[in-house]
PASEBA-1860 file (N, C-alpha, C; in nm, 3 decimals):
! residues 179
1> MRFLALVL> -3.013/-0.774/-0.144/-2.917/-0.788/-0.250/-2.979/-0.747/-0.384 ~ -3.101/-0.790/-0.410/-3.169/-0.752/-0.535/-3.191/-0.600/-0.539 ~ -3.228/-0.546/-0.422/-3.250/-0.402/-0.415/-3.122/-0.326/-0.449 ~ -3.011/-0.371/-0.396/-2.883/-0.307/-0.424/-2.850/-0.315/-0.573 ~ -2.875/-0.429/-0.634/-2.850/-0.444/-0.779/-2.938/-0.348/-0.858 ~ -3.063/-0.335/-0.822/-3.154/-0.243/-0.892/-3.109/-0.098/-0.876 ~ -3.064/-0.062/-0.756/-3.015/0.073/-0.732/-2.892/0.101/-0.819 ~ -2.799/0.006/-0.826/-2.679/0.025/-0.908/-2.713/0.037/-1.055
9> IFLQSLWG> -2.807/-0.042/-1.104/-2.850/-0.032/-1.243/-2.913/0.104/-1.268 ~ -2.995/0.152/-1.178/-3.058/0.282/-1.192/-2.954/0.394/-1.193 ~ -2.857/0.386/-1.101/-2.754/0.490/-1.095/-2.668/0.490/-1.221 ~ -2.640/0.373/-1.275/-2.562/0.368/-1.399/-2.637/0.437/-1.511 ~ -2.768/0.421/-1.517/-2.845/0.488/-1.623/-2.844/0.639/-1.603 ~ -2.835/0.685/-1.481/-2.825/0.829/-1.456/-2.689/0.883/-1.498 ~ -2.584/0.808/-1.475/-2.449/0.852/-1.509/-2.419/0.834/-1.657 ~ -2.499/0.760/-1.725/-2.476/0.739/-1.867/-2.402/0.610/-1.894
17> YTYNELLI> -2.361/0.597/-2.014/-2.296/0.476/-2.062/-2.157/0.465/-2.000 ~ -2.119/0.346/-1.961/-1.984/0.325/-1.910/-1.903/0.253/-2.018 ~ -1.778/0.285/-2.025/-1.689/0.229/-2.125/-1.598/0.125/-2.062 ~ -1.564/0.023/-2.139/-1.473/-0.082/-2.096/-1.331/-0.033/-2.125 ~ -1.254/-0.014/-2.020/-1.120/0.043/-2.034/-1.028/-0.047/-2.116 ~ -1.040/-0.177/-2.100/-0.957/-0.271/-2.177/-0.989/-0.261/-2.326 ~ -1.117/-0.248/-2.359/-1.159/-0.236/-2.499/-1.111/-0.104/-2.559 ~ -1.124/0.004/-2.484/-1.075/0.135/-2.531/-0.925/0.129/-2.557
25> DAQSRIYP> -0.852/0.065/-2.467/-0.707/0.055/-2.484/-0.673/-0.024/-2.611 ~ -0.741/-0.136/-2.633/-0.715/-0.217/-2.752/-0.751/-0.141/-2.879 ~ -0.866/-0.075/-2.879/-0.907/0.000/-2.997/-0.813/0.117/-3.023 ~ -0.766/0.183/-2.919/-0.674/0.296/-2.935/-0.540/0.253/-2.995 ~ -0.501/0.131/-2.970/-0.376/0.079/-3.025/-0.393/0.026/-3.167 ~ -0.507/-0.040/-3.193/-0.523/-0.113/-3.319/-0.586/-0.028/-3.430 ~ -0.684/0.054/-3.399/-0.752/0.130/-3.504/-0.657/0.216/-3.589 ~ -0.565/0.290/-3.529/-0.473/0.368/-3.615/-0.390/0.279/-3.707
33> KLLMLEEG> -0.349/0.163/-3.660/-0.272/0.071/-3.744/-0.358/0.020/-3.860 ~ -0.485/-0.008/-3.834/-0.574/-0.052/-3.942/-0.590/0.058/-4.046 ~ -0.602/0.182/-4.000/-0.614/0.294/-4.092/-0.493/0.302/-4.184 ~ -0.376/0.275/-4.132/-0.255/0.284/-4.212/-0.245/0.172/-4.316 ~ -0.334/0.073/-4.308/-0.340/-0.032/-4.410/-0.427/0.009/-4.529 ~ -0.486/0.129/-4.520/-0.562/0.181/-4.634/-0.466/0.209/-4.748 ~ -0.498/0.159/-4.865/-0.410/0.178/-4.980/-0.401/0.326/-5.017 ~ -0.280/0.373/-5.039/-0.256/0.508/-5.085/-0.253/0.614/-4.977
41> IAARHKDK> -0.275/0.577/-4.853/-0.281/0.680/-4.748/-0.145/0.747/-4.727 ~ -0.038/0.670/-4.737/0.096/0.729/-4.718/0.127/0.828/-4.830 ~ 0.089/0.795/-4.952/0.117/0.884/-5.066/0.039/1.015/-5.055 ~ -0.081/1.009/-5.000/-0.164/1.130/-4.985/-0.115/1.219/-4.872 ~ -0.028/1.168/-4.787/0.011/1.244/-4.667/0.162/1.263/-4.657 ~ 0.224/1.302/-4.765/0.368/1.328/-4.761/0.399/1.454/-4.680 ~ 0.314/1.556/-4.697/0.342/1.686/-4.634/0.249/1.720/-4.519 ~ 0.142/1.646/-4.504/0.047/1.676/-4.397/0.016/1.548/-4.320
49> PVVFTVVY> -0.019/1.562/-4.193/-0.040/1.443/-4.110/-0.172/1.371/-4.141 ~ -0.172/1.241/-4.114/-0.295/1.163/-4.114/-0.370/1.204/-3.988 ~ -0.499/1.236/-4.002/-0.578/1.281/-3.887/-0.681/1.175/-3.851 ~ -0.678/1.134/-3.726/-0.767/1.032/-3.671/-0.853/1.103/-3.567 ~ -0.984/1.115/-3.593/-1.072/1.195/-3.508/-1.164/1.108/-3.424 ~ -1.163/1.131/-3.295/-1.256/1.065/-3.203/-1.382/1.151/-3.199 ~ -1.496/1.092/-3.238/-1.623/1.164/-3.242/-1.706/1.119/-3.121 ~ -1.759/1.216/-3.047/-1.821/1.184/-2.919/-1.941/1.274/-2.890
57> APEDEFVA> -2.025/1.228/-2.798/-2.133/1.309/-2.744/-2.074/1.395/-2.632 ~ -2.130/1.514/-2.607/-2.070/1.604/-2.507/-2.045/1.540/-2.371 ~ -2.130/1.449/-2.330/-2.111/1.386/-2.198/-1.993/1.290/-2.195 ~ -1.937/1.256/-2.311/-1.824/1.165/-2.318/-1.692/1.236/-2.350 ~ -1.687/1.365/-2.326/-1.567/1.442/-2.357/-1.444/1.387/-2.284 ~ -1.461/1.352/-2.158/-1.348/1.300/-2.080/-1.296/1.169/-2.141 ~ -1.385/1.083/-2.188/-1.346/0.956/-2.251/-1.270/0.985/-2.380 ~ -1.320/1.077/-2.460/-1.254/1.114/-2.585/-1.114/1.170/-2.558
65> ERIVEKIE> -1.101/1.254/-2.457/-0.970/1.309/-2.421/-0.873/1.198/-2.382 ~ -0.920/1.101/-2.304/-0.834/0.988/-2.264/-0.789/0.908/-2.386 ~ -0.879/0.887/-2.482/-0.844/0.811/-2.602/-0.738/0.886/-2.683 ~ -0.756/1.015/-2.700/-0.657/1.095/-2.774/-0.523/1.090/-2.702 ~ -0.523/1.101/-2.571/-0.398/1.092/-2.494/-0.331/0.956/-2.513 ~ -0.411/0.849/-2.511/-0.356/0.715/-2.531/-0.292/0.703/-2.670 ~ -0.364/0.748/-2.772/-0.313/0.739/-2.909/-0.184/0.819/-2.923 ~ -0.181/0.939/-2.867/-0.060/1.021/-2.875/0.057/0.956/-2.800
73> TYYDHSLG> 0.028/0.890/-2.689/0.131/0.820/-2.615/0.183/0.700/-2.693 ~ 0.093/0.622/-2.751/0.133/0.502/-2.825/0.212/0.536/-2.950 ~ 0.173/0.640/-3.022/0.229/0.665/-3.154/0.317/0.789/-3.164 ~ 0.317/0.874/-3.065/0.404/0.991/-3.060/0.403/1.069/-3.192 ~ 0.283/1.094/-3.245/0.261/1.176/-3.364/0.325/1.121/-3.492 ~ 0.352/0.992/-3.496/0.407/0.931/-3.616/0.364/0.785/-3.622 ~ 0.322/0.743/-3.739/0.281/0.604/-3.756/0.340/0.552/-3.886 ~ 0.433/0.461/-3.874/0.500/0.408/-3.992/0.579/0.514/-4.067
81> GIPFEADM> 0.634/0.610/-3.993/0.712/0.716/-4.056/0.628/0.828/-4.116 ~ 0.499/0.822/-4.099/0.407/0.923/-4.153/0.356/1.007/-4.036 ~ 0.355/1.141/-4.050/0.300/1.225/-3.943/0.155/1.184/-3.912 ~ 0.124/1.179/-3.785/-0.006/1.128/-3.740/-0.057/1.211/-3.625 ~ -0.184/1.251/-3.631/-0.246/1.329/-3.523/-0.377/1.266/-3.481 ~ -0.402/1.270/-3.353/-0.533/1.231/-3.299/-0.606/1.359/-3.261 ~ -0.733/1.366/-3.293/-0.812/1.486/-3.269/-0.947/1.445/-3.210 ~ -1.026/1.542/-3.170/-1.159/1.517/-3.113/-1.260/1.609/-3.180
89> ATFDEVDL> -1.385/1.560/-3.189/-1.495/1.644/-3.238/-1.625/1.588/-3.183 ~ -1.714/1.676/-3.143/-1.847/1.630/-3.104/-1.924/1.596/-3.231 ~ -2.034/1.525/-3.214/-2.118/1.492/-3.330/-2.160/1.619/-3.404 ~ -2.186/1.727/-3.330/-2.228/1.853/-3.391/-2.116/1.922/-3.468 ~ -1.992/1.890/-3.439/-1.878/1.954/-3.507/-1.838/1.884/-3.636 ~ -1.901/1.771/-3.666/-1.871/1.698/-3.790/-1.945/1.768/-3.903 ~ -1.867/1.842/-3.983/-1.925/1.915/-4.096/-1.818/1.937/-4.203 ~ -1.848/2.017/-4.299/-1.758/2.038/-4.412/-1.623/2.099/-4.373
97> ELHSDAFY> -1.617/2.167/-4.261/-1.492/2.230/-4.217/-1.394/2.130/-4.156 ~ -1.444/2.015/-4.115/-1.362/1.918/-4.043/-1.280/1.834/-4.141 ~ -1.150/1.835/-4.123/-1.062/1.749/-4.203/-1.023/1.628/-4.118 ~ -1.050/1.508/-4.169/-1.012/1.387/-4.099/-0.998/1.274/-4.199 ~ -0.913/1.178/-4.166/-0.895/1.060/-4.248/-0.971/0.940/-4.192 ~ -1.008/0.949/-4.064/-1.083/0.841/-4.000/-1.158/0.894/-3.881 ~ -1.272/0.833/-3.855/-1.350/0.863/-3.736/-1.351/0.740/-3.646 ~ -1.337/0.764/-3.518/-1.357/0.661/-3.415/-1.478/0.710/-3.337
105> ILKGDVED> -1.593/0.650/-3.361/-1.718/0.699/-3.303/-1.746/0.628/-3.171 ~ -1.760/0.708/-3.068/-1.800/0.656/-2.938/-1.952/0.641/-2.934 ~ -2.006/0.610/-2.821/-2.151/0.593/-2.809/-2.222/0.727/-2.832 ~ -2.341/0.718/-2.887/-2.419/0.837/-2.912/-2.559/0.799/-2.956 ~ -2.640/0.901/-2.979/-2.774/0.876/-3.032/-2.762/0.814/-3.170 ~ -2.855/0.725/-3.202/-2.854/0.657/-3.331/-2.853/0.759/-3.444 ~ -2.929/0.866/-3.432/-2.933/0.968/-3.538/-2.798/1.037/-3.555 ~ -2.732/1.066/-3.444/-2.599/1.128/-3.453/-2.499/1.035/-3.521
113> IRKTVEYA> -2.504/0.908/-3.484/-2.413/0.811/-3.544/-2.442/0.797/-3.693 ~ -2.569/0.785/-3.729/-2.605/0.773/-3.871/-2.561/0.895/-3.951 ~ -2.584/1.013/-3.897/-2.546/1.137/-3.966/-2.394/1.141/-3.987 ~ -2.320/1.103/-3.886/-2.174/1.104/-3.896/-2.124/1.001/-3.996 ~ -2.184/0.883/-3.995/-2.145/0.778/-4.089/-2.179/0.820/-4.233 ~ -2.295/0.879/-4.254/-2.332/0.925/-4.388/-2.233/1.029/-4.438 ~ -2.195/1.122/-4.353/-2.095/1.222/-4.389/-1.963/1.153/-4.427 ~ -1.922/1.056/-4.346/-1.797/0.986/-4.371/-1.801/0.910/-4.504
121> LQKKITVF> -1.913/0.848/-4.534/-1.925/0.776/-4.661/-1.913/0.872/-4.780 ~ -1.973/0.990/-4.767/-1.963/1.089/-4.875/-1.820/1.135/-4.895 ~ -1.746/1.150/-4.786/-1.609/1.202/-4.791/-1.503/1.091/-4.800 ~ -1.549/0.965/-4.804/-1.458/0.849/-4.809/-1.365/0.846/-4.687 ~ -1.425/0.864/-4.571/-1.355/0.860/-4.444/-1.385/0.725/-4.378 ~ -1.281/0.655/-4.337/-1.296/0.526/-4.271/-1.358/0.547/-4.133 ~ -1.457/0.462/-4.099/-1.527/0.476/-3.971/-1.507/0.353/-3.884 ~ -1.454/0.377/-3.765/-1.439/0.275/-3.661/-1.540/0.309/-3.552
129> VYDYKDLK> -1.593/0.207/-3.484/-1.688/0.232/-3.376/-1.643/0.162/-3.248 ~ -1.684/0.221/-3.137/-1.657/0.160/-3.007/-1.741/0.034/-2.990 ~ -1.868/0.043/-3.023/-1.963/-0.065/-2.998/-1.992/-0.143/-3.126 ~ -1.971/-0.272/-3.123/-1.996/-0.360/-3.237/-2.136/-0.340/-3.295 ~ -2.234/-0.314/-3.210/-2.373/-0.297/-3.255/-2.389/-0.180/-3.351 ~ -2.297/-0.085/-3.346/-2.307/0.033/-3.432/-2.263/0.006/-3.576 ~ -2.216/-0.114/-3.603/-2.186/-0.150/-3.742/-2.313/-0.141/-3.827 ~ -2.426/-0.173/-3.768/-2.551/-0.170/-3.844/-2.591/-0.028/-3.884
137> EGALFALT> -2.526/0.072/-3.829/-2.553/0.210/-3.868/-2.466/0.253/-3.986 ~ -2.382/0.161/-4.035/-2.303/0.189/-4.153/-2.154/0.207/-4.130 ~ -2.107/0.182/-4.009/-1.963/0.192/-3.981/-1.889/0.078/-4.049 ~ -1.761/0.096/-4.068/-1.680/-0.003/-4.140/-1.613/-0.104/-4.047 ~ -1.558/-0.058/-3.935/-1.482/-0.146/-3.846/-1.533/-0.140/-3.703 ~ -1.525/-0.256/-3.637/-1.545/-0.265/-3.492/-1.446/-0.367/-3.440 ~ -1.405/-0.350/-3.317/-1.315/-0.443/-3.254/-1.377/-0.485/-3.122 ~ -1.379/-0.614/-3.097/-1.430/-0.664/-2.970/-1.325/-0.754/-2.906
145> IEQTTVIY> -1.341/-0.774/-2.777/-1.256/-0.867/-2.706/-1.346/-0.979/-2.658 ~ -1.331/-1.093/-2.719/-1.408/-1.212/-2.681/-1.308/-1.306/-2.615 ~ -1.295/-1.429/-2.665/-1.187/-1.514/-2.615/-1.054/-1.465/-2.669 ~ -1.059/-1.401/-2.786/-0.945/-1.333/-2.843/-0.994/-1.197/-2.892 ~ -0.904/-1.118/-2.942/-0.942/-0.990/-3.001/-0.994/-1.018/-3.142 ~ -1.112/-0.964/-3.174/-1.173/-0.987/-3.304/-1.197/-0.852/-3.370 ~ -1.149/-0.839/-3.494/-1.172/-0.718/-3.573/-1.280/-0.751/-3.675 ~ -1.388/-0.676/-3.671/-1.498/-0.697/-3.765/-1.491/-0.592/-3.876
153> LNRAILQK> -1.513/-0.638/-4.000/-1.518/-0.549/-4.115/-1.655/-0.566/-4.179 ~ -1.725/-0.456/-4.191/-1.860/-0.456/-4.246/-1.852/-0.464/-4.399 ~ -1.869/-0.585/-4.450/-1.857/-0.609/-4.594/-1.961/-0.530/-4.673 ~ -2.081/-0.512/-4.616/-2.188/-0.440/-4.685/-2.151/-0.294/-4.709 ~ -2.066/-0.237/-4.628/-2.028/-0.096/-4.638/-1.896/-0.077/-4.712 ~ -1.817/-0.181/-4.723/-1.684/-0.168/-4.782/-1.687/-0.103/-4.920 ~ -1.776/-0.145/-5.008/-1.783/-0.083/-5.141/-1.836/0.059/-5.134 ~ -1.936/0.083/-5.048/-1.989/0.219/-5.034/-1.883/0.315/-4.981
161> AGVLFAPS> -1.796/0.265/-4.896/-1.694/0.350/-4.836/-1.593/0.397/-4.940 ~ -1.575/0.319/-5.045/-1.484/0.361/-5.152/-1.338/0.359/-5.115 ~ -1.302/0.281/-5.016/-1.162/0.270/-4.978/-1.117/0.125/-4.994 ~ -0.991/0.109/-5.027/-0.931/-0.024/-5.039/-0.822/-0.036/-4.934 ~ -0.802/-0.157/-4.888/-0.700/-0.182/-4.787/-0.600/-0.284/-4.839 ~ -0.486/-0.289/-4.774/-0.384/-0.388/-4.810/-0.445/-0.528/-4.797 ~ -0.412/-0.617/-4.890/-0.469/-0.753/-4.886/-0.448/-0.825/-4.753 ~ -0.340/-0.795/-4.683/-0.315/-0.860/-4.555/-0.425/-0.832/-4.453
169> LYSIVRFV> -0.490/-0.716/-4.463/-0.597/-0.683/-4.370/-0.714/-0.781/-4.384 ~ -0.747/-0.814/-4.507/-0.863/-0.900/-4.531/-0.845/-1.040/-4.473 ~ -0.722/-1.079/-4.449/-0.699/-1.212/-4.394/-0.710/-1.215/-4.241 ~ -0.711/-1.099/-4.176/-0.716/-1.098/-4.029/-0.850/-1.053/-3.973 ~ -0.941/-1.007/-4.059/-1.069/-0.958/-4.010/-1.176/-1.065/-4.022 ~ -1.281/-1.047/-3.947/-1.401/-1.130/-3.959/-1.506/-1.044/-4.029 ~ -1.551/-1.091/-4.142/-1.648/-1.016/-4.222/-1.788/-1.032/-4.165 ~ -1.863/-0.922/-4.163/-2.004/-0.924/-4.126/-2.079/-0.841/-4.230
177> DAE> -2.205/-0.870/-4.249/-2.289/-0.791/-4.338/-2.393/-0.720/-4.253 ~ -2.358/-0.601/-4.205/-2.447/-0.523/-4.120/-2.475/-0.391/-4.188 ~ -2.600/-0.375/-4.230/-2.635/-0.249/-4.296/-2.772/-0.206/-4.254
END
C-alpha cells in the first residue's frame, strides 16, 4: 500500500500540477464578478469589451482553455450589460502588446508569476491567482474553498495596484497582508 502511494506521488510529479475542478469552477464564476466591482470599469468600457486573461504555463494550456470556455458559458460575452471577453496568454506572451483588464494566473514558476504581477502593477491590471500561496508574489485576489468559499484580498498590494473597488466588496473579503 505504501509502495502504491509512493508510485502515485511520483507519477503526479511527472504529470505536473493537478488542478481542483471545483475550485476552478468557483473562481471562473466569481473572479469576473469581482472585476466588475472595480470602480470606473463600466465607464472605461462603453465601446470596447472588458478583457479577462487567463495566464498559464505551456503545459497548462488545456486547463486555460477549459477556464475560458467556462467563463464564456457563464457570462455569454456580457457581464452586467458590459461586453466581456475571456482570453488566454502564456507567461511569455504577457508584454506591452497585450491588452487586458485582469489576469487570472494559474500555476507557474515563481519568476514567471512575479514578472507577470510586476507588469500588472505597472499597468494597473487586477490580478487573481489560482493558488492562495501566490498572493505573496504580489497578486491581489485569491479564492479558496474551505468550510465556505473565502475570497482573500491582499491589503499590502491594494494601494500598489492603484485600483479601487465598490465598498460592498470590502465587506465580503478576508484581508491578508502578503507581500
